[in-house]
C-alpha positions as CSV (number, residue, x, y, z in Angstrom):
1,M,-66.2,20.8,-123.3
2,G,-64.4,23.3,-120.7
3,K,-65.0,26.8,-120.6
4,I,-63.8,28.4,-124.0
5,V,-63.1,32.4,-123.5
6,F,-62.1,34.5,-126.6
7,S,-60.7,38.2,-127.0
8,K,-59.6,40.1,-129.6
9,A,-57.4,43.9,-128.9
10,P,-57.1,46.7,-131.7
11,V,-53.5,47.8,-132.6
12,R,-52.3,51.5,-133.3
13,I,-51.0,53.6,-136.2
14,N,-49.5,57.2,-136.1
15,D,-48.0,57.5,-132.8
16,I,-47.5,60.8,-132.9
17,G,-45.0,62.0,-129.8
18,G,-43.8,57.6,-129.7
19,W,-40.2,57.4,-128.5
20,T,-41.4,60.2,-125.4
21,D,-43.2,57.2,-123.1
22,T,-40.1,55.5,-122.4
23,W,-38.1,55.3,-119.1
24,F,-35.0,57.8,-120.2
25,Y,-37.5,60.3,-121.3
26,K,-40.3,60.1,-118.5
27,N,-42.5,63.0,-118.9
28,G,-43.7,62.6,-122.5
29,A,-46.8,62.9,-124.5
30,V,-48.5,61.1,-127.2
31,F,-51.1,60.4,-129.9
32,N,-52.8,57.6,-131.6
33,F,-55.2,55.8,-133.6
34,A,-56.5,52.5,-132.6
35,V,-57.3,50.2,-135.8
36,D,-58.8,46.9,-136.5
37,L,-55.6,44.8,-137.1
38,Y,-56.9,42.7,-134.1
39,S,-54.8,40.2,-132.1
40,H,-56.7,37.4,-131.0
41,V,-57.0,34.8,-128.3
42,R,-58.7,32.0,-127.5
43,I,-58.7,29.5,-124.0
44,E,-59.9,26.6,-123.2
45,E,-60.3,24.5,-120.5
46,N,-58.2,20.7,-120.7
47,K,-58.0,17.9,-119.0
48,T,-54.1,17.8,-118.0
49,K,-51.9,19.5,-115.5
50,S,-50.3,21.4,-118.0
51,I,-50.8,24.6,-120.0
52,K,-50.5,24.6,-123.6
53,I,-49.6,28.0,-125.6
54,V,-50.1,28.4,-129.0
55,S,-48.8,30.8,-131.6
56,E,-51.0,29.6,-134.3
57,N,-49.7,32.2,-137.4
58,L,-46.4,31.9,-135.8
59,N,-46.8,28.8,-135.5
60,L,-44.7,28.5,-132.4
61,S,-46.0,26.0,-129.5
62,T,-44.6,26.3,-125.9
63,E,-45.6,24.3,-122.9
64,I,-45.6,24.8,-118.9
65,K,-45.7,22.0,-117.5
66,N,-44.9,23.0,-113.8
67,Y,-46.2,26.6,-112.6
68,N,-43.9,27.0,-110.0
69,K,-40.2,26.9,-113.0
70,I,-42.0,28.9,-115.7
71,E,-38.6,29.3,-117.6
72,Y,-38.1,32.3,-120.2
73,D,-36.3,31.1,-123.8
74,G,-37.5,32.9,-126.1
75,T,-40.5,31.1,-127.3
76,L,-43.1,32.7,-126.5
77,D,-42.2,34.1,-123.1
78,L,-43.7,37.3,-122.7
79,L,-47.5,34.9,-123.0
80,K,-45.7,32.5,-120.3
81,A,-45.4,35.9,-118.4
82,A,-48.9,37.0,-118.4
83,V,-49.8,33.6,-117.4
84,K,-47.3,33.4,-114.3
85,R,-48.5,36.9,-112.7
86,M,-52.3,36.1,-113.4
87,E,-51.6,32.9,-111.5
88,I,-52.9,30.2,-113.8
89,K,-51.1,26.8,-112.7
90,S,-53.1,23.6,-114.8
91,G,-55.9,22.3,-117.2
92,L,-56.1,25.4,-119.9
93,S,-54.5,25.4,-123.5
94,I,-54.3,29.4,-124.9
95,F,-54.6,30.0,-128.6
96,I,-52.8,33.0,-130.0
97,R,-53.5,34.9,-133.6
98,A,-52.1,38.3,-134.7
99,E,-53.9,40.2,-137.9
100,S,-50.9,42.6,-138.6
101,P,-47.5,40.7,-139.9
102,P,-44.4,40.3,-137.9
103,G,-42.7,43.1,-136.6
104,C,-45.1,45.5,-138.4
105,G,-44.5,48.6,-135.8
106,T,-47.4,48.7,-134.6
107,G,-47.5,47.3,-131.1
108,T,-48.6,43.6,-132.1
109,S,-47.1,42.1,-128.6
110,A,-48.5,44.3,-126.1
111,S,-51.9,43.7,-128.2
112,V,-51.2,40.1,-127.7
113,T,-50.8,40.8,-123.7
114,V,-53.9,42.8,-123.5
115,A,-55.9,40.1,-125.6
116,L,-54.7,37.6,-122.8
117,I,-54.7,39.5,-119.5
118,A,-58.2,40.1,-120.9
119,A,-59.0,36.7,-121.6
120,L,-57.8,35.2,-118.6
121,S,-59.5,37.3,-116.3
122,R,-62.5,36.8,-117.9
123,Y,-61.7,33.0,-117.3
124,L,-60.9,33.6,-113.9
125,N,-64.3,36.0,-113.5
126,K,-61.6,38.3,-112.0
127,K,-63.3,42.0,-112.9
128,M,-59.8,44.1,-114.5
129,R,-60.6,47.7,-116.0
130,P,-58.6,48.9,-119.1
131,Y,-56.3,50.7,-116.9
132,Q,-54.8,47.4,-114.8
133,I,-54.6,45.4,-117.9
134,A,-52.8,48.3,-120.0
135,E,-50.3,48.7,-116.2
136,L,-50.3,44.6,-116.0
137,A,-49.1,43.9,-119.8
138,H,-46.4,46.9,-119.3
139,K,-45.2,45.3,-116.3
140,L,-44.6,41.9,-117.7
141,E,-42.3,43.4,-120.4
142,T,-40.7,45.4,-117.9
143,E,-40.2,43.9,-114.7
144,E,-40.9,40.1,-115.9
145,L,-38.6,39.7,-119.4
146,H,-36.8,43.4,-118.8
147,L,-37.6,44.5,-121.7
148,E,-37.5,48.1,-123.6
149,S,-40.8,49.4,-123.2
150,G,-42.6,51.9,-123.7
151,V,-46.5,52.5,-122.5
152,Q,-49.0,53.7,-125.3
153,D,-49.1,50.6,-127.1
154,Q,-50.7,48.8,-123.9
155,F,-53.1,51.6,-123.5
156,A,-54.2,52.1,-127.1
157,A,-54.7,48.6,-127.4
158,A,-56.9,48.3,-123.9
159,Y,-58.4,51.2,-124.1
160,G,-59.3,51.4,-127.8
161,G,-60.3,54.9,-130.2
162,I,-58.1,58.0,-130.3
163,N,-55.6,58.7,-128.3
164,F,-53.8,61.1,-126.6
165,M,-51.4,60.2,-122.8
166,E,-49.4,61.8,-121.3
167,I,-46.6,60.0,-119.9
168,D,-44.9,60.1,-116.3
169,Y,-43.5,57.2,-117.1
170,P,-44.8,54.5,-116.3
171,S,-47.6,56.7,-115.2
172,V,-50.3,57.3,-118.2
173,N,-52.8,59.7,-117.7
174,I,-55.7,58.6,-120.5
175,S,-58.2,60.9,-122.2
176,N,-60.1,59.6,-125.4
177,I,-60.9,61.9,-128.1
178,N,-64.1,62.1,-129.4
179,V,-64.9,63.6,-132.7
180,D,-68.2,62.7,-135.1
181,E,-69.1,60.2,-137.0
182,N,-67.8,62.6,-140.4
183,K,-63.9,63.0,-139.2
184,I,-64.3,58.9,-138.7
185,C,-65.2,58.6,-141.8
186,K,-63.0,60.8,-143.6
187,L,-59.6,59.9,-141.5
188,E,-61.0,56.2,-142.5
189,N,-60.7,57.3,-145.7
190,Q,-57.4,59.1,-146.5
191,L,-54.9,57.5,-144.0
192,I,-53.4,54.6,-145.4
193,L,-51.3,51.5,-143.5
194,V,-48.8,50.7,-145.3
195,Y,-46.7,47.4,-145.0
196,L,-42.7,47.6,-145.5
197,S,-40.9,44.3,-143.9
198,S,-40.3,42.8,-140.9
199,R,-37.5,44.8,-138.8
200,S,-36.4,44.3,-135.5
201,S,-36.1,48.1,-133.2
202,S,-33.8,46.1,-130.5
203,N,-30.4,48.4,-132.6
204,M,-32.0,51.0,-132.4
205,H,-33.4,51.6,-128.7
206,K,-30.1,51.1,-127.8
207,A,-28.6,53.6,-130.0
208,V,-31.0,56.0,-129.7
209,I,-31.1,56.3,-125.8
210,N,-27.0,56.6,-126.2
211,N,-27.4,59.2,-128.2
212,Y,-29.8,60.9,-125.4
213,E,-28.1,59.6,-122.7
214,N,-24.8,61.2,-124.1
215,G,-27.1,64.9,-124.7
216,L,-26.5,64.6,-128.3
217,K,-27.8,68.6,-129.3
218,S,-29.8,67.3,-132.6
219,T,-31.5,64.0,-130.0
220,L,-32.4,66.0,-127.3
221,D,-34.7,69.1,-129.7
222,A,-35.7,66.5,-131.5
223,F,-37.4,65.0,-128.6
224,E,-39.0,68.2,-128.1
225,T,-40.3,68.2,-131.2
226,I,-42.2,65.2,-131.4
227,K,-43.4,65.8,-127.7
228,N,-45.0,68.5,-128.9
229,C,-46.0,66.9,-132.2
230,A,-48.7,64.9,-130.0
231,Y,-49.8,68.2,-128.1
232,E,-51.0,69.8,-131.5
233,M,-52.3,66.4,-132.7
234,R,-54.7,66.9,-130.3
235,R,-55.3,70.2,-131.3
236,A,-55.3,69.8,-134.7
237,I,-57.7,66.3,-134.9
238,H,-60.6,68.2,-134.4
239,S,-59.9,70.7,-137.3
240,A,-62.0,70.3,-141.0
241,D,-58.8,70.7,-142.7
242,L,-57.3,67.9,-143.1
243,K,-53.7,69.6,-144.0
244,K,-53.1,70.4,-140.9
245,I,-53.0,66.8,-139.4
246,G,-51.1,65.5,-142.9
247,T,-48.6,68.8,-141.4
248,I,-47.8,67.6,-138.3
249,M,-47.6,64.1,-139.4
250,Y,-44.8,65.4,-141.8
251,R,-43.3,67.5,-138.5
252,N,-42.6,64.3,-136.2
253,W,-41.2,62.3,-139.0
254,E,-39.0,64.4,-139.6
255,A,-38.3,65.2,-136.0
256,Q,-38.0,61.4,-135.9
257,K,-35.1,60.7,-138.4
258,Q,-33.3,63.3,-136.4
259,L,-32.9,60.2,-133.7
260,H,-30.4,58.0,-135.2
261,P,-29.6,57.5,-139.1
262,L,-31.0,54.0,-138.3
263,M,-34.7,55.4,-138.8
264,V,-35.0,55.6,-142.5
265,N,-33.5,53.0,-144.9
266,P,-33.7,53.2,-149.1
267,I,-37.4,51.0,-148.6
268,I,-38.8,54.0,-146.3
269,E,-37.1,56.8,-148.1
270,K,-38.6,55.7,-151.9
271,T,-42.2,54.8,-150.4
272,E,-42.1,58.1,-148.9
273,R,-41.2,59.5,-152.2
274,V,-44.2,57.7,-154.2
275,A,-47.0,59.2,-151.8
276,R,-45.4,62.7,-151.6
277,E,-45.4,62.5,-155.8
278,N,-48.7,61.5,-156.2
279,G,-51.3,63.3,-153.0
280,A,-49.8,62.4,-149.4
281,I,-50.1,65.4,-147.3
282,G,-49.0,63.3,-144.2
283,F,-46.5,60.4,-144.2
284,K,-44.5,58.4,-140.4
285,C,-43.4,56.0,-140.1
286,N,-45.4,53.6,-137.2
287,G,-43.3,52.9,-133.8
288,A,-39.5,53.4,-133.9
289,G,-38.7,53.7,-137.3
290,G,-36.1,52.1,-139.6
291,G,-39.0,49.9,-141.4
292,G,-42.4,47.6,-140.2
293,S,-45.1,50.4,-142.1
294,V,-46.2,53.7,-142.6
295,T,-49.3,56.1,-142.2
296,I,-50.0,58.1,-144.6
297,L,-52.8,60.7,-145.0
298,A,-53.9,60.9,-148.4
299,E,-55.6,64.5,-149.9
300,V,-59.3,63.7,-150.2
301,G,-59.0,61.8,-154.2
302,N,-55.8,61.2,-154.1
303,E,-56.3,58.1,-151.8
304,D,-56.7,55.5,-154.5
305,I,-53.2,56.8,-157.1
306,I,-51.6,56.2,-153.9
307,K,-52.4,52.3,-153.1
308,K,-52.0,52.1,-156.6
309,K,-49.0,53.1,-156.8
310,L,-48.0,51.4,-153.5
311,N,-48.5,48.7,-154.9
312,E,-47.0,48.3,-158.2
313,I,-43.6,48.8,-155.7
314,G,-44.4,45.8,-154.0
315,L,-45.8,46.6,-150.5
316,K,-49.4,45.7,-149.2
317,I,-51.6,48.0,-147.7
318,L,-52.8,47.0,-144.8
319,P,-56.8,47.2,-143.3
320,A,-56.9,50.7,-141.2
321,K,-60.3,52.0,-140.4
322,L,-60.1,53.0,-136.8
323,D,-61.2,50.5,-133.4
324,F,-63.4,52.5,-130.8
325,K,-63.9,49.5,-127.9
326,G,-60.5,48.3,-127.2
327,V,-60.0,44.9,-125.8
328,Q,-63.1,42.9,-125.5
329,T,-63.7,39.3,-124.2
330,W,-66.6,37.0,-124.5
331,E,-68.0,33.1,-123.9
332,A,-69.1,30.3,-126.1
């Protein structure tokens, strides 16, 4: 058997300041949490002249028979782009599996890409730092595939932990936030990650960008509030009072909803109402919004009743323990 390399990378939740890590806003700030919903990669040498890529949980596969003629046709294109940029020319099988549900709004595509780049770099015996991995993962989306992409997801997946990022797009100044074990336990116990439904954010991206470029005052004001929330969270995370963190989550979410009406829908509104009625002190839709998943901060003692009530309306609670290692690789 040939060389086998494994990797995994976390996703991020509760992205306070999200939307300001984009090309059109340019100078933003984001505070987020990496959690243990991992994207897994396994790469194996094979004896063929092709490169096979399999997404195990999406039941998709593709094969690159000629490295010099890689085509982006809508099937696992981001992974093909990684193969191209890392100059993998033949004899490899790549298997991908993500623990987060499709369209979850937690940066899964960036997490998968970071995990793949890290695995390929180990396979090639090429040392890459977390910043280089995150930077290349972002370039694959924007330069290779010409997609809309912020920068926070890739850096959260590469570094892990609780992070504050100041952004001069596409450059990121990332600071890891250190908190004691007691605070980690409190956060893990009181933060609830809820999966709503799969969603595509492309239409919302276009709508928000249009509002921003047209100088719509409500959109511009919302962006300023969202950015300031990231700075406020950097200060509040060390507070013994969880309500300060929850207040910022709500403030960010209220501003996020002002970006465009597509930000909310009946299931999000129902989830927020049920959470509030049962002791939530913080609430925010993850990622762009409009579906996917939400992060709830429960008052101490109310976490179980919130989970029970959300289960009763058919929603799924996802695991959300904090990850402090970021992307990891190892060999069989």
